[in-house]
N, C-alpha and C positions, 0 to 999 in steps of 0.2 A: 511450445505454444499449445495451450489446451483448446481444443475445438468443442468438446462437450464433456461435462462432468459425468455423464452417464447415470445420473441419479434415477431416472425413470427405468432404465434397463436393469439396474441393480434391484429395484423394488419388484419389477415384473418377473425377473428370473428367479427370485427367491433368495438371492445372495444376502439381502438385508437380514432376513430371518435366520438363514443357515450360518452365515459367517460374520454377521454384524458389519457387512460392507455396505456403505451408504452411497458409494459411487463406483463407476466402472469407466474411467476416463478414456477419451480418444485424444491423443496428443502427438505432436511432432517434436523431436529433440535433435539437436545438432550434435554430432554428425551422423547419428544412427537412424534417422528417419522416423517413420510412423510407428506408434505403439497403441495397443488397446489393452486396457485392464491394468492389473497390478502385478504383472509377471516380473521376473528378474531382469529388467531392462537396464542396460547401461546408458546413462545419459550424462552429458557434461553440460553444466549450466553455462549460459552465455556470459562472457565476462562483462562486468559493468564497473563503472567508477562511481564511488560515493563521495560527495563533497558535503562537508558539514560546516556549519557556522554557529558559533555560540554568541548570542546577543547579550548586551548588558542587562542586568536585572531591572525589572520594571517596579518602581516604587508605587505603592498604594497607600502611603501614609496620610495623604490628604483626605482619605475617605474614612467614614466612621462605620461602626458595626451596623447602625441603622441603614446605611447605604446598601447593605447586602440584601435588603428586602425591597429596595427601590429598583423597579425594572428599567427605568430611564438611565439610572446611574450604571447599572450592570451592562446595558446596551452600549453606553459610552465607553466603558472599560473594554468591553469585547471588541468594539469597532477600533479602538486605539491599538490593541494588541494585534488584531487581524491586519491592520494597515502596516504596522511595523514588520510583522512576519512576511507579508506579501511583498513588501519592498525588498527585503533581504532575499526571498526566494527568486524574485525577478532578477536580482543582481547575480545570484548563483547560477541561474539558468541561462543567462546571456552567453551566447556563443557555444552552447553545448550541443553535441550531436547525440541523439538517442542511442543507447547501448554503448557507444564508443566513449562518450564523455567529452571532456574538454581537451582540445589539441592545442598544445603550446607552440 
């Protein structure tokens, strides 16, 4: 978990010019604790579960090339795609616990 990117420290200390370092982070990693900077720290990423879903293709055959210039039509298509994706994301997120994922 990163508490600070340390961008200001890197600039003020001269690390940006000397070593081309644009950050000097302050972070905590499990199980090794607090770290500052880019030293040779051992850190194990927290395990996480990824759930993917592939939706059916969306047909745009009913639209013409001229519709690509029409903001109202583009908004309609965008709203339609956003609604479909949000519905699927809501379904995937249901009963999930952050970091742990879904427990069956």
